[in-house]
C-alpha positions as CSV (number, residue, x, y, z in Angstrom):
1,M,-14.8,-0.8,23.6
2,E,-14.5,-0.4,19.8
3,N,-11.4,1.3,18.3
4,T,-12.7,3.7,15.7
5,A,-9.4,5.6,15.2
6,V,-8.2,5.9,11.7
7,I,-4.5,5.2,11.3
8,N,-2.0,5.2,8.5
9,C,-1.0,1.6,8.3
10,A,2.0,2.3,6.1
11,E,3.5,4.4,9.0
12,A,2.0,2.9,12.2
13,C,2.3,-0.7,11.3
14,V,5.9,-0.9,10.0
15,N,6.8,-3.4,12.7
16,G,3.5,-5.2,12.7
17,C,-0.2,-4.4,13.0
18,V,-1.0,-2.2,15.9
19,L,-4.7,-2.9,15.9
20,G,-4.5,-6.6,16.0
21,D,-7.9,-8.3,15.5
22,Q,-9.6,-4.9,15.0
23,C,-7.6,-4.2,11.9
24,P,-9.8,-3.3,8.9
25,H,-7.3,-4.8,6.5
26,L,-7.2,-8.4,7.8
27,E,-8.5,-9.8,4.5
28,Y,-5.4,-8.3,2.8
29,K,-3.1,-9.9,5.4
30,T,-4.7,-13.2,4.7
31,Q,-4.3,-12.8,0.9
32,A,-0.6,-11.8,1.4
33,M,0.1,-14.7,3.6
34,K,-1.5,-17.1,1.1
35,F,0.6,-15.6,-1.7
36,V,3.8,-15.9,0.2
37,N,3.1,-19.5,1.3
38,E,2.0,-20.7,-2.1
39,T,4.5,-18.8,-4.4
40,S,8.1,-19.9,-4.7
41,L,10.9,-17.4,-4.2
42,D,12.0,-17.9,-7.8
43,K,8.4,-17.0,-9.0
44,M,8.4,-13.9,-6.8
45,H,11.7,-12.9,-8.3
46,E,10.3,-13.3,-11.8
47,I,7.3,-11.1,-10.9
48,A,9.6,-8.4,-9.6
49,E,11.8,-8.5,-12.7
50,A,8.8,-8.2,-15.0
51,A,7.5,-5.2,-13.0
52,L,11.0,-3.6,-13.2
53,R,11.2,-4.2,-16.9
54,K,7.7,-2.6,-17.4
55,K,8.7,0.4,-15.3
56,M,12.0,0.8,-17.3
57,M,10.1,0.8,-20.6
58,E,7.8,3.6,-19.6
59,P,8.7,7.1,-20.7
60,P,9.9,9.5,-18.0
61,Q,7.3,11.5,-16.2
62,W,8.4,15.1,-15.7
63,V,7.4,17.0,-12.7
64,L,7.4,20.7,-13.4
65,P,7.5,23.2,-10.5
66,E,4.6,25.6,-10.2
67,D,5.5,29.2,-10.6
């Protein structure tokens, strides 16, 4: 039996993938595991700091309520 249900992985898989081998995002899991295994914690910290600096340099984005 094939599981064709579409789920929101961000909500349903918080504690781990609920679809197992039927997950349509297995390639991303493999890429993420490779990144974590091959990248030092110091390098990950540098990447995060660079992203934060970039975000802090952007001008604020105003959200105006609709009338």
